[in-house]
PDB file with SEQRES, HELIX, SHEET and CRYST1 records, atoms N, CA, C and O in Angstrom:
SEQRES   1 A   80  MET PRO ALA THR LEU PHE ARG THR GLY GLU GLU ARG PRO          
SEQRES   2 A   80  GLY ALA SER ASP TYR GLY TRP SER ALA LEU CYS GLU ARG          
SEQRES   3 A   80  LEU THR ILE VAL GLY ILE GLU GLY ALA HIS LEU ASP MET          
SEQRES   4 A   80  LEU GLU PRO GLN HIS LEU ASP GLY LEU ARG ASP ARG ILE          
SEQRES   5 A   80  MET ALA THR LEU LYS ALA ALA THR GLY GLN GLY ASN HIS          
SEQRES   6 A   80  ALA SER GLY GLU VAL SER ALA GLY ARG ALA GLU ALA ARG          
SEQRES   7 A   80  SER PRO                                                      
HELIX    1 AA1 TRP A   20  LEU A   23  1                                   4    
HELIX    2 AA2 HIS A   36  ASP A   38  5                                   3    
HELIX    3 AA3 PRO A   42  ALA A   59  1                                  18    
SHEET    1 AA1 3 PRO A   2  ARG A   7  0                                        
SHEET    2 AA1 3 ARG A  26  GLY A  31  1                                        
SHEET    3 AA1 3 GLU A  69  SER A  71 -1                                        
CRYST1    1.000    1.000    1.000  90.00  90.00  90.00 P 1           1          
ATOM      1  N   MET A   1      -7.156   7.491  13.496  1.00  0.00           N  
ATOM      2  CA  MET A   1      -5.752   6.937  13.378  1.00  0.00           C  
ATOM      3  C   MET A   1      -5.500   6.571  11.983  1.00  0.00           C  
ATOM      4  O   MET A   1      -6.288   5.869  11.350  1.00  0.00           O  
ATOM      5  N   PRO A   2      -4.410   7.038  11.494  1.00  0.00           N  
ATOM      6  CA  PRO A   2      -3.987   6.584  10.265  1.00  0.00           C  
ATOM      7  C   PRO A   2      -3.610   5.175  10.103  1.00  0.00           C  
ATOM      8  O   PRO A   2      -3.073   4.546  11.014  1.00  0.00           O  
ATOM      9  N   ALA A   3      -3.913   4.616   8.827  1.00  0.00           N  
ATOM     10  CA  ALA A   3      -3.575   3.135   8.625  1.00  0.00           C  
ATOM     11  C   ALA A   3      -3.152   3.022   7.253  1.00  0.00           C  
ATOM     12  O   ALA A   3      -3.589   3.835   6.439  1.00  0.00           O  
ATOM     13  N   THR A   4      -2.291   2.041   6.865  1.00  0.00           N  
ATOM     14  CA  THR A   4      -1.711   1.753   5.564  1.00  0.00           C  
ATOM     15  C   THR A   4      -2.049   0.495   5.113  1.00  0.00           C  
ATOM     16  O   THR A   4      -1.779  -0.449   5.855  1.00  0.00           O  
ATOM     17  N   LEU A   5      -2.629   0.261   3.963  1.00  0.00           N  
ATOM     18  CA  LEU A   5      -2.892  -0.956   3.222  1.00  0.00           C  
ATOM     19  C   LEU A   5      -1.877  -1.208   2.100  1.00  0.00           C  
ATOM     20  O   LEU A   5      -1.913  -0.528   1.075  1.00  0.00           O  
ATOM     21  N   PHE A   6      -1.054  -2.090   2.268  1.00  0.00           N  
ATOM     22  CA  PHE A   6      -0.035  -2.477   1.211  1.00  0.00           C  
ATOM     23  C   PHE A   6      -0.891  -3.509   0.293  1.00  0.00           C  
ATOM     24  O   PHE A   6      -1.373  -4.560   0.715  1.00  0.00           O  
ATOM     25  N   ARG A   7      -0.990  -3.044  -0.982  1.00  0.00           N  
ATOM     26  CA  ARG A   7      -1.859  -3.752  -1.875  1.00  0.00           C  
ATOM     27  C   ARG A   7      -1.170  -4.190  -3.171  1.00  0.00           C  
ATOM     28  O   ARG A   7      -0.425  -3.399  -3.750  1.00  0.00           O  
ATOM     29  N   THR A   8      -1.391  -5.418  -3.644  1.00  0.00           N  
ATOM     30  CA  THR A   8      -0.871  -5.854  -4.868  1.00  0.00           C  
ATOM     31  C   THR A   8      -1.547  -5.288  -5.976  1.00  0.00           C  
ATOM     32  O   THR A   8      -2.602  -4.699  -5.742  1.00  0.00           O  
ATOM     33  N   GLY A   9      -1.093  -5.363  -7.249  1.00  0.00           N  
ATOM     34  CA  GLY A   9      -1.807  -4.750  -8.368  1.00  0.00           C  
ATOM     35  C   GLY A   9      -2.772  -5.773  -8.973  1.00  0.00           C  
ATOM     36  O   GLY A   9      -3.399  -5.458  -9.984  1.00  0.00           O  
ATOM     37  N   GLU A  10      -2.918  -6.903  -8.451  1.00  0.00           N  
ATOM     38  CA  GLU A  10      -3.860  -7.857  -9.070  1.00  0.00           C  
ATOM     39  C   GLU A  10      -5.353  -7.409  -9.005  1.00  0.00           C  
ATOM     40  O   GLU A  10      -5.814  -6.788  -8.048  1.00  0.00           O  
ATOM     41  N   GLU A  11      -6.021  -7.754 -10.032  1.00  0.00           N  
ATOM     42  CA  GLU A  11      -7.399  -7.439 -10.040  1.00  0.00           C  
ATOM     43  C   GLU A  11      -8.233  -8.294  -9.163  1.00  0.00           C  
ATOM     44  O   GLU A  11      -8.128  -9.519  -9.230  1.00  0.00           O  
ATOM     45  N   ARG A  12      -9.078  -7.700  -8.322  1.00  0.00           N  
ATOM     46  CA  ARG A  12      -9.875  -8.474  -7.382  1.00  0.00           C  
ATOM     47  C   ARG A  12     -11.239  -7.883  -7.435  1.00  0.00           C  
ATOM     48  O   ARG A  12     -11.371  -6.694  -7.727  1.00  0.00           O  
ATOM     49  N   PRO A  13     -12.257  -8.638  -7.172  1.00  0.00           N  
ATOM     50  CA  PRO A  13     -13.702  -7.940  -7.054  1.00  0.00           C  
ATOM     51  C   PRO A  13     -13.855  -7.080  -6.014  1.00  0.00           C  
ATOM     52  O   PRO A  13     -13.126  -7.279  -5.042  1.00  0.00           O  
ATOM     53  N   GLY A  14     -14.732  -6.043  -5.970  1.00  0.00           N  
ATOM     54  CA  GLY A  14     -14.949  -5.305  -4.972  1.00  0.00           C  
ATOM     55  C   GLY A  14     -14.144  -3.930  -4.878  1.00  0.00           C  
ATOM     56  O   GLY A  14     -13.435  -3.541  -5.805  1.00  0.00           O  
ATOM     57  N   ALA A  15     -14.305  -3.241  -3.713  1.00  0.00           N  
ATOM     58  CA  ALA A  15     -13.567  -1.964  -3.616  1.00  0.00           C  
ATOM     59  C   ALA A  15     -12.008  -2.140  -3.611  1.00  0.00           C  
ATOM     60  O   ALA A  15     -11.532  -3.164  -3.120  1.00  0.00           O  
ATOM     61  N   SER A  16     -11.266  -1.246  -4.103  1.00  0.00           N  
ATOM     62  CA  SER A  16      -9.787  -1.195  -4.300  1.00  0.00           C  
ATOM     63  C   SER A  16      -9.234  -1.250  -2.862  1.00  0.00           C  
ATOM     64  O   SER A  16      -8.119  -1.752  -2.715  1.00  0.00           O  
ATOM     65  N   ASP A  17      -9.882  -0.797  -1.817  1.00  0.00           N  
ATOM     66  CA  ASP A  17      -9.442  -0.806  -0.394  1.00  0.00           C  
ATOM     67  C   ASP A  17     -10.038  -1.829   0.476  1.00  0.00           C  
ATOM     68  O   ASP A  17     -10.009  -1.768   1.705  1.00  0.00           O  
ATOM     69  N   TYR A  18     -10.609  -2.823  -0.247  1.00  0.00           N  
ATOM     70  CA  TYR A  18     -11.361  -3.970   0.496  1.00  0.00           C  
ATOM     71  C   TYR A  18     -12.269  -3.627   1.637  1.00  0.00           C  
ATOM     72  O   TYR A  18     -12.595  -4.437   2.505  1.00  0.00           O  
ATOM     73  N   GLY A  19     -12.683  -2.293   1.581  1.00  0.00           N  
ATOM     74  CA  GLY A  19     -13.705  -1.840   2.549  1.00  0.00           C  
ATOM     75  C   GLY A  19     -12.961  -1.122   3.808  1.00  0.00           C  
ATOM     76  O   GLY A  19     -13.612  -0.600   4.714  1.00  0.00           O  
ATOM     77  N   TRP A  20     -11.649  -1.142   3.784  1.00  0.00           N  
ATOM     78  CA  TRP A  20     -11.015  -0.417   4.875  1.00  0.00           C  
ATOM     79  C   TRP A  20     -11.323   0.994   5.158  1.00  0.00           C  
ATOM     80  O   TRP A  20     -11.449   1.433   6.301  1.00  0.00           O  
ATOM     81  N   SER A  21     -11.445   1.723   4.034  1.00  0.00           N  
ATOM     82  CA  SER A  21     -11.682   3.087   4.304  1.00  0.00           C  
ATOM     83  C   SER A  21     -12.998   3.421   5.091  1.00  0.00           C  
ATOM     84  O   SER A  21     -13.133   4.497   5.674  1.00  0.00           O  
ATOM     85  N   ALA A  22     -13.897   2.508   5.079  1.00  0.00           N  
ATOM     86  CA  ALA A  22     -15.107   2.616   5.910  1.00  0.00           C  
ATOM     87  C   ALA A  22     -14.781   2.584   7.450  1.00  0.00           C  
ATOM     88  O   ALA A  22     -15.511   3.124   8.281  1.00  0.00           O  
ATOM     89  N   LEU A  23     -13.688   1.944   7.743  1.00  0.00           N  
ATOM     90  CA  LEU A  23     -13.151   1.782   9.161  1.00  0.00           C  
ATOM     91  C   LEU A  23     -12.137   2.769   9.493  1.00  0.00           C  
ATOM     92  O   LEU A  23     -12.052   3.283  10.608  1.00  0.00           O  
ATOM     93  N   CYS A  24     -11.333   3.043   8.466  1.00  0.00           N  
ATOM     94  CA  CYS A  24     -10.173   3.986   8.688  1.00  0.00           C  
ATOM     95  C   CYS A  24     -10.323   5.222   7.823  1.00  0.00           C  
ATOM     96  O   CYS A  24     -10.248   5.210   6.594  1.00  0.00           O  
ATOM     97  N   GLU A  25     -10.545   6.308   8.591  1.00  0.00           N  
ATOM     98  CA  GLU A  25     -10.793   7.562   7.840  1.00  0.00           C  
ATOM     99  C   GLU A  25      -9.580   8.051   7.173  1.00  0.00           C  
ATOM    100  O   GLU A  25      -9.697   8.704   6.136  1.00  0.00           O  
ATOM    101  N   ARG A  26      -8.370   7.784   7.696  1.00  0.00           N  
ATOM    102  CA  ARG A  26      -7.232   8.187   7.036  1.00  0.00           C  
ATOM    103  C   ARG A  26      -6.289   7.024   6.477  1.00  0.00           C  
ATOM    104  O   ARG A  26      -5.138   6.840   6.874  1.00  0.00           O  
ATOM    105  N   LEU A  27      -6.874   6.341   5.597  1.00  0.00           N  
ATOM    106  CA  LEU A  27      -6.256   5.179   4.959  1.00  0.00           C  
ATOM    107  C   LEU A  27      -5.514   5.525   3.839  1.00  0.00           C  
ATOM    108  O   LEU A  27      -5.956   6.261   2.957  1.00  0.00           O  
ATOM    109  N   THR A  28      -4.256   4.963   3.828  1.00  0.00           N  
ATOM    110  CA  THR A  28      -3.402   5.206   2.614  1.00  0.00           C  
ATOM    111  C   THR A  28      -3.150   3.778   2.026  1.00  0.00           C  
ATOM    112  O   THR A  28      -2.908   2.791   2.721  1.00  0.00           O  
ATOM    113  N   ILE A  29      -3.241   3.787   0.542  1.00  0.00           N  
ATOM    114  CA  ILE A  29      -2.980   2.604  -0.164  1.00  0.00           C  
ATOM    115  C   ILE A  29      -1.703   2.655  -0.843  1.00  0.00           C  
ATOM    116  O   ILE A  29      -1.447   3.556  -1.641  1.00  0.00           O  
ATOM    117  N   VAL A  30      -0.819   1.646  -0.537  1.00  0.00           N  
ATOM    118  CA  VAL A  30       0.602   1.653  -1.295  1.00  0.00           C  
ATOM    119  C   VAL A  30       0.624   0.409  -2.013  1.00  0.00           C  
ATOM    120  O   VAL A  30       0.405  -0.684  -1.491  1.00  0.00           O  
ATOM    121  N   GLY A  31       0.916   0.618  -3.324  1.00  0.00           N  
ATOM    122  CA  GLY A  31       0.931  -0.381  -4.273  1.00  0.00           C  
ATOM    123  C   GLY A  31       2.314  -1.205  -4.103  1.00  0.00           C  
ATOM    124  O   GLY A  31       3.402  -0.651  -3.949  1.00  0.00           O  
ATOM    125  N   ILE A  32       2.125  -2.569  -4.151  1.00  0.00           N  
ATOM    126  CA  ILE A  32       3.413  -3.364  -4.006  1.00  0.00           C  
ATOM    127  C   ILE A  32       3.512  -4.336  -5.112  1.00  0.00           C  
ATOM    128  O   ILE A  32       2.495  -4.606  -5.751  1.00  0.00           O  
ATOM    129  N   GLU A  33       4.682  -4.905  -5.406  1.00  0.00           N  
ATOM    130  CA  GLU A  33       4.928  -5.934  -6.372  1.00  0.00           C  
ATOM    131  C   GLU A  33       4.251  -7.202  -6.042  1.00  0.00           C  
ATOM    132  O   GLU A  33       3.954  -7.469  -4.877  1.00  0.00           O  
ATOM    133  N   GLY A  34       3.983  -8.033  -7.078  1.00  0.00           N  
ATOM    134  CA  GLY A  34       3.612  -9.329  -6.881  1.00  0.00           C  
ATOM    135  C   GLY A  34       1.984  -9.525  -6.821  1.00  0.00           C  
ATOM    136  O   GLY A  34       1.218  -8.611  -7.127  1.00  0.00           O  
ATOM    137  N   ALA A  35       1.609 -10.620  -6.458  1.00  0.00           N  
ATOM    138  CA  ALA A  35       0.191 -10.890  -6.148  1.00  0.00           C  
ATOM    139  C   ALA A  35       0.088 -11.400  -4.731  1.00  0.00           C  
ATOM    140  O   ALA A  35       1.089 -11.535  -4.028  1.00  0.00           O  
ATOM    141  N   HIS A  36      -1.192 -11.695  -4.300  1.00  0.00           N  
ATOM    142  CA  HIS A  36      -1.355 -12.082  -2.824  1.00  0.00           C  
ATOM    143  C   HIS A  36      -0.541 -13.251  -2.516  1.00  0.00           C  
ATOM    144  O   HIS A  36       0.147 -13.233  -1.495  1.00  0.00           O  
ATOM    145  N   LEU A  37      -0.543 -14.250  -3.273  1.00  0.00           N  
ATOM    146  CA  LEU A  37       0.110 -15.482  -2.914  1.00  0.00           C  
ATOM    147  C   LEU A  37       1.651 -15.487  -3.057  1.00  0.00           C  
ATOM    148  O   LEU A  37       2.310 -16.389  -2.540  1.00  0.00           O  
ATOM    149  N   ASP A  38       2.210 -14.513  -3.735  1.00  0.00           N  
ATOM    150  CA  ASP A  38       3.700 -14.444  -3.899  1.00  0.00           C  
ATOM    151  C   ASP A  38       4.244 -13.136  -3.522  1.00  0.00           C  
ATOM    152  O   ASP A  38       5.369 -12.863  -3.941  1.00  0.00           O  
ATOM    153  N   MET A  39       3.638 -12.308  -2.815  1.00  0.00           N  
ATOM    154  CA  MET A  39       4.282 -11.028  -2.429  1.00  0.00           C  
ATOM    155  C   MET A  39       5.309 -11.070  -1.522  1.00  0.00           C  
ATOM    156  O   MET A  39       6.006 -10.068  -1.363  1.00  0.00           O  
ATOM    157  N   LEU A  40       5.536 -12.204  -0.823  1.00  0.00           N  
ATOM    158  CA  LEU A  40       6.603 -12.410   0.114  1.00  0.00           C  
ATOM    159  C   LEU A  40       7.763 -13.348  -0.403  1.00  0.00           C  
ATOM    160  O   LEU A  40       8.663 -13.787   0.313  1.00  0.00           O  
ATOM    161  N   GLU A  41       7.608 -13.595  -1.777  1.00  0.00           N  
ATOM    162  CA  GLU A  41       8.638 -14.369  -2.439  1.00  0.00           C  
ATOM    163  C   GLU A  41       9.827 -13.513  -2.712  1.00  0.00           C  
ATOM    164  O   GLU A  41       9.693 -12.310  -2.933  1.00  0.00           O  
ATOM    165  N   PRO A  42      11.087 -14.154  -2.702  1.00  0.00           N  
ATOM    166  CA  PRO A  42      12.294 -13.347  -2.786  1.00  0.00           C  
ATOM    167  C   PRO A  42      12.453 -12.263  -3.768  1.00  0.00           C  
ATOM    168  O   PRO A  42      13.093 -11.242  -3.516  1.00  0.00           O  
ATOM    169  N   GLN A  43      11.795 -12.521  -5.022  1.00  0.00           N  
ATOM    170  CA  GLN A  43      11.917 -11.427  -5.980  1.00  0.00           C  
ATOM    171  C   GLN A  43      11.127 -10.158  -5.653  1.00  0.00           C  
ATOM    172  O   GLN A  43      11.357  -9.127  -6.285  1.00  0.00           O  
ATOM    173  N   HIS A  44      10.182 -10.199  -4.662  1.00  0.00           N  
ATOM    174  CA  HIS A  44       9.501  -9.091  -4.348  1.00  0.00           C  
ATOM    175  C   HIS A  44       9.816  -8.459  -3.069  1.00  0.00           C  
ATOM    176  O   HIS A  44       9.283  -7.391  -2.767  1.00  0.00           O  
ATOM    177  N   LEU A  45      10.679  -9.070  -2.270  1.00  0.00           N  
ATOM    178  CA  LEU A  45      11.095  -8.509  -0.923  1.00  0.00           C  
ATOM    179  C   LEU A  45      11.662  -7.223  -0.851  1.00  0.00           C  
ATOM    180  O   LEU A  45      11.255  -6.410  -0.020  1.00  0.00           O  
ATOM    181  N   ASP A  46      12.625  -6.948  -1.700  1.00  0.00           N  
ATOM    182  CA  ASP A  46      13.262  -5.518  -1.821  1.00  0.00           C  
ATOM    183  C   ASP A  46      12.249  -4.447  -1.884  1.00  0.00           C  
ATOM    184  O   ASP A  46      12.244  -3.523  -1.071  1.00  0.00           O  
ATOM    185  N   GLY A  47      11.297  -4.572  -2.945  1.00  0.00           N  
ATOM    186  CA  GLY A  47      10.357  -3.553  -3.127  1.00  0.00           C  
ATOM    187  C   GLY A  47       9.363  -3.467  -2.053  1.00  0.00           C  
ATOM    188  O   GLY A  47       8.877  -2.354  -1.856  1.00  0.00           O  
ATOM    189  N   LEU A  48       8.954  -4.504  -1.282  1.00  0.00           N  
ATOM    190  CA  LEU A  48       8.143  -4.552  -0.249  1.00  0.00           C  
ATOM    191  C   LEU A  48       8.884  -3.917   0.922  1.00  0.00           C  
ATOM    192  O   LEU A  48       8.239  -3.095   1.572  1.00  0.00           O  
ATOM    193  N   ARG A  49      10.118  -4.165   1.286  1.00  0.00           N  
ATOM    194  CA  ARG A  49      10.837  -3.574   2.263  1.00  0.00           C  
ATOM    195  C   ARG A  49      10.992  -2.007   2.064  1.00  0.00           C  
ATOM    196  O   ARG A  49      10.808  -1.223   2.995  1.00  0.00           O  
ATOM    197  N   ASP A  50      11.330  -1.621   0.830  1.00  0.00           N  
ATOM    198  CA  ASP A  50      11.419  -0.200   0.590  1.00  0.00           C  
ATOM    199  C   ASP A  50      10.306   0.533   0.902  1.00  0.00           C  
ATOM    200  O   ASP A  50      10.389   1.585   1.535  1.00  0.00           O  
ATOM    201  N   ARG A  51       9.086  -0.010   0.445  1.00  0.00           N  
ATOM    202  CA  ARG A  51       7.694   0.630   0.627  1.00  0.00           C  
ATOM    203  C   ARG A  51       7.354   0.705   2.098  1.00  0.00           C  
ATOM    204  O   ARG A  51       6.833   1.715   2.572  1.00  0.00           O  
ATOM    205  N   ILE A  52       7.652  -0.378   2.834  1.00  0.00           N  
ATOM    206  CA  ILE A  52       7.307  -0.440   4.248  1.00  0.00           C  
ATOM    207  C   ILE A  52       8.244   0.633   4.933  1.00  0.00           C  
ATOM    208  O   ILE A  52       7.702   1.407   5.722  1.00  0.00           O  
ATOM    209  N   MET A  53       9.427   0.734   4.732  1.00  0.00           N  
ATOM    210  CA  MET A  53      10.310   1.622   5.305  1.00  0.00           C  
ATOM    211  C   MET A  53       9.990   3.112   4.989  1.00  0.00           C  
ATOM    212  O   MET A  53      10.068   3.964   5.873  1.00  0.00           O  
ATOM    213  N   ALA A  54       9.646   3.396   3.770  1.00  0.00           N  
ATOM    214  CA  ALA A  54       9.356   4.715   3.333  1.00  0.00           C  
ATOM    215  C   ALA A  54       7.998   5.195   4.160  1.00  0.00           C  
ATOM    216  O   ALA A  54       7.888   6.320   4.647  1.00  0.00           O  
ATOM    217  N   THR A  55       7.021   4.201   4.236  1.00  0.00           N  
ATOM    218  CA  THR A  55       5.826   4.434   4.933  1.00  0.00           C  
ATOM    219  C   THR A  55       6.091   4.794   6.387  1.00  0.00           C  
ATOM    220  O   THR A  55       5.567   5.765   6.933  1.00  0.00           O  
ATOM    221  N   LEU A  56       6.972   3.919   7.011  1.00  0.00           N  
ATOM    222  CA  LEU A  56       7.225   4.341   8.432  1.00  0.00           C  
ATOM    223  C   LEU A  56       8.096   5.515   8.651  1.00  0.00           C  
ATOM    224  O   LEU A  56       8.023   6.106   9.729  1.00  0.00           O  
ATOM    225  N   LYS A  57       8.931   5.916   7.713  1.00  0.00           N  
ATOM    226  CA  LYS A  57       9.717   7.080   7.809  1.00  0.00           C  
ATOM    227  C   LYS A  57       8.613   8.300   7.658  1.00  0.00           C  
ATOM    228  O   LYS A  57       8.598   9.247   8.444  1.00  0.00           O  
ATOM    229  N   ALA A  58       7.733   8.172   6.604  1.00  0.00           N  
ATOM    230  CA  ALA A  58       6.627   9.228   6.510  1.00  0.00           C  
ATOM    231  C   ALA A  58       5.804   9.466   7.706  1.00  0.00           C  
ATOM    232  O   ALA A  58       5.430  10.585   8.056  1.00  0.00           O  
ATOM    233  N   ALA A  59       5.531   8.345   8.330  1.00  0.00           N  
ATOM    234  CA  ALA A  59       4.595   8.409   9.445  1.00  0.00           C  
ATOM    235  C   ALA A  59       5.365   9.046  10.710  1.00  0.00           C  
ATOM    236  O   ALA A  59       4.739   9.623  11.599  1.00  0.00           O  
ATOM    237  N   THR A  60       6.632   8.916  10.728  1.00  0.00           N  
ATOM    238  CA  THR A  60       7.315   9.358  11.799  1.00  0.00           C  
ATOM    239  C   THR A  60       8.046  10.692  11.449  1.00  0.00           C  
ATOM    240  O   THR A  60       8.850  11.210  12.224  1.00  0.00           O  
ATOM    241  N   GLY A  61       7.743  11.174  10.330  1.00  0.00           N  
ATOM    242  CA  GLY A  61       8.222  12.497   9.864  1.00  0.00           C  
ATOM    243  C   GLY A  61       9.703  12.556   9.469  1.00  0.00           C  
ATOM    244  O   GLY A  61      10.375  13.587   9.484  1.00  0.00           O  
ATOM    245  N   GLN A  62      10.144  11.325   9.109  1.00  0.00           N  
ATOM    246  CA  GLN A  62      11.701  11.223   8.796  1.00  0.00           C  
ATOM    247  C   GLN A  62      11.853  11.141   7.222  1.00  0.00           C  
ATOM    248  O   GLN A  62      12.982  11.006   6.751  1.00  0.00           O  
ATOM    249  N   GLY A  63      10.804  11.214   6.442  1.00  0.00           N  
ATOM    250  CA  GLY A  63      11.004  11.062   4.950  1.00  0.00           C  
ATOM    251  C   GLY A  63       9.767  11.377   4.230  1.00  0.00           C  
ATOM    252  O   GLY A  63       8.751  11.745   4.819  1.00  0.00           O  
ATOM    253  N   ASN A  64       9.849  11.228   2.886  1.00  0.00           N  
ATOM    254  CA  ASN A  64       8.767  11.418   2.035  1.00  0.00           C  
ATOM    255  C   ASN A  64       7.850  10.343   2.039  1.00  0.00           C  
ATOM    256  O   ASN A  64       8.188   9.286   2.573  1.00  0.00           O  
ATOM    257  N   HIS A  65       6.668  10.471   1.487  1.00  0.00           N  
ATOM    258  CA  HIS A  65       5.640   9.310   1.473  1.00  0.00           C  
ATOM    259  C   HIS A  65       6.054   8.319   0.528  1.00  0.00           C  
ATOM    260  O   HIS A  65       6.798   8.674  -0.386  1.00  0.00           O  
ATOM    261  N   ALA A  66       5.650   7.031   0.622  1.00  0.00           N  
ATOM    262  CA  ALA A  66       5.947   5.943  -0.136  1.00  0.00           C  
ATOM    263  C   ALA A  66       5.652   6.024  -1.644  1.00  0.00           C  
ATOM    264  O   ALA A  66       4.570   6.469  -2.026  1.00  0.00           O  
ATOM    265  N   SER A  67       6.463   5.660  -2.390  1.00  0.00           N  
ATOM    266  CA  SER A  67       6.065   5.610  -3.819  1.00  0.00           C  
ATOM    267  C   SER A  67       4.988   4.749  -4.158  1.00  0.00           C  
ATOM    268  O   SER A  67       4.950   3.626  -3.654  1.00  0.00           O  
ATOM    269  N   GLY A  68       4.009   5.172  -5.034  1.00  0.00           N  
ATOM    270  CA  GLY A  68       2.849   4.608  -5.344  1.00  0.00           C  
ATOM    271  C   GLY A  68       1.706   4.684  -4.359  1.00  0.00           C  
ATOM    272  O   GLY A  68       0.725   3.946  -4.439  1.00  0.00           O  
ATOM    273  N   GLU A  69       1.865   5.578  -3.454  1.00  0.00           N  
ATOM    274  CA  GLU A  69       0.875   5.915  -2.507  1.00  0.00           C  
ATOM    275  C   GLU A  69      -0.306   6.740  -3.042  1.00  0.00           C  
ATOM    276  O   GLU A  69      -0.159   7.712  -3.784  1.00  0.00           O  
ATOM    277  N   VAL A  70      -1.521   6.265  -2.597  1.00  0.00           N  
ATOM    278  CA  VAL A  70      -2.692   7.075  -2.910  1.00  0.00           C  
ATOM    279  C   VAL A  70      -3.627   7.100  -1.752  1.00  0.00           C  
ATOM    280  O   VAL A  70      -3.568   6.230  -0.883  1.00  0.00           O  
ATOM    281  N   SER A  71      -4.472   8.056  -1.717  1.00  0.00           N  
ATOM    282  CA  SER A  71      -5.528   7.998  -0.596  1.00  0.00           C  
ATOM    283  C   SER A  71      -6.677   7.219  -1.005  1.00  0.00           C  
ATOM    284  O   SER A  71      -7.108   7.257  -2.157  1.00  0.00           O  
ATOM    285  N   ALA A  72      -7.223   6.457  -0.007  1.00  0.00           N  
ATOM    286  CA  ALA A  72      -8.377   5.532  -0.291  1.00  0.00           C  
ATOM    287  C   ALA A  72      -9.572   6.365  -0.681  1.00  0.00           C  
ATOM    288  O   ALA A  72      -9.815   7.452  -0.156  1.00  0.00           O  
ATOM    289  N   GLY A  73     -10.373   5.762  -1.706  1.00  0.00           N  
ATOM    290  CA  GLY A  73     -11.519   6.449  -2.034  1.00  0.00           C  
ATOM    291  C   GLY A  73     -11.328   7.498  -3.109  1.00  0.00           C  
ATOM    292  O   GLY A  73     -12.298   8.011  -3.666  1.00  0.00           O  
ATOM    293  N   ARG A  74      -9.978   7.842  -3.421  1.00  0.00           N  
ATOM    294  CA  ARG A  74      -9.752   8.928  -4.385  1.00  0.00           C  
ATOM    295  C   ARG A  74      -9.065   8.273  -5.633  1.00  0.00           C  
ATOM    296  O   ARG A  74      -9.269   8.795  -6.729  1.00  0.00           O  
ATOM    297  N   ALA A  75      -8.316   7.236  -5.548  1.00  0.00           N  
ATOM    298  CA  ALA A  75      -7.651   6.600  -6.800  1.00  0.00           C  
ATOM    299  C   ALA A  75      -7.439   5.110  -6.297  1.00  0.00           C  
ATOM    300  O   ALA A  75      -7.495   4.693  -5.140  1.00  0.00           O  
ATOM    301  N   GLU A  76      -7.177   4.408  -7.484  1.00  0.00           N  
ATOM    302  CA  GLU A  76      -6.697   3.038  -7.321  1.00  0.00           C  
ATOM    303  C   GLU A  76      -5.244   2.971  -6.939  1.00  0.00           C  
ATOM    304  O   GLU A  76      -4.404   3.818  -7.245  1.00  0.00           O  
ATOM    305  N   ALA A  77      -5.015   1.782  -6.178  1.00  0.00           N  
ATOM    306  CA  ALA A  77      -3.532   1.561  -5.823  1.00  0.00           C  
ATOM    307  C   ALA A  77      -2.803   1.413  -7.031  1.00  0.00           C  
ATOM    308  O   ALA A  77      -3.362   0.850  -7.972  1.00  0.00           O  
ATOM    309  N   ARG A  78      -1.539   1.868  -7.162  1.00  0.00           N  
ATOM    310  CA  ARG A  78      -0.688   1.796  -8.378  1.00  0.00           C  
ATOM    311  C   ARG A  78       0.276   0.471  -8.154  1.00  0.00           C  
ATOM    312  O   ARG A  78       0.711   0.181  -7.040  1.00  0.00           O  
ATOM    313  N   SER A  79       0.524  -0.207  -9.203  1.00  0.00           N  
ATOM    314  CA  SER A  79       1.558  -1.234  -9.144  1.00  0.00           C  
ATOM    315  C   SER A  79       2.921  -0.572  -9.321  1.00  0.00           C  
ATOM    316  O   SER A  79       3.004   0.431 -10.029  1.00  0.00           O  
ATOM    317  N   PRO A  80       4.031  -1.097  -8.693  1.00  0.00           N  
ATOM    318  CA  PRO A  80       5.285  -0.497  -8.920  1.00  0.00           C  
ATOM    319  C   PRO A  80       5.807  -0.712 -10.210  1.00  0.00           C  
ATOM    320  O   PRO A  80       6.898  -0.234 -10.521  1.00  0.00           O  
TER     321      PRO A  80                                                      
END                                                                             
């Protein structure tokens, strides 16, 4: 089953996918604005909403993949 990890660009120790690719064979990482503690603050909500909507549209065949999307284990998540 496909899964999507919305990841901030902040540097954290360990794997860029936090180990999710070991559990999700079809993991996609989408870079989002902000840091873990402020990603839901008003200045980041438009970007987060846009990436969630683009990901949902891509999953249902209604649009292109989300901007900043990379496959787990192949590249680091990109910040917007």
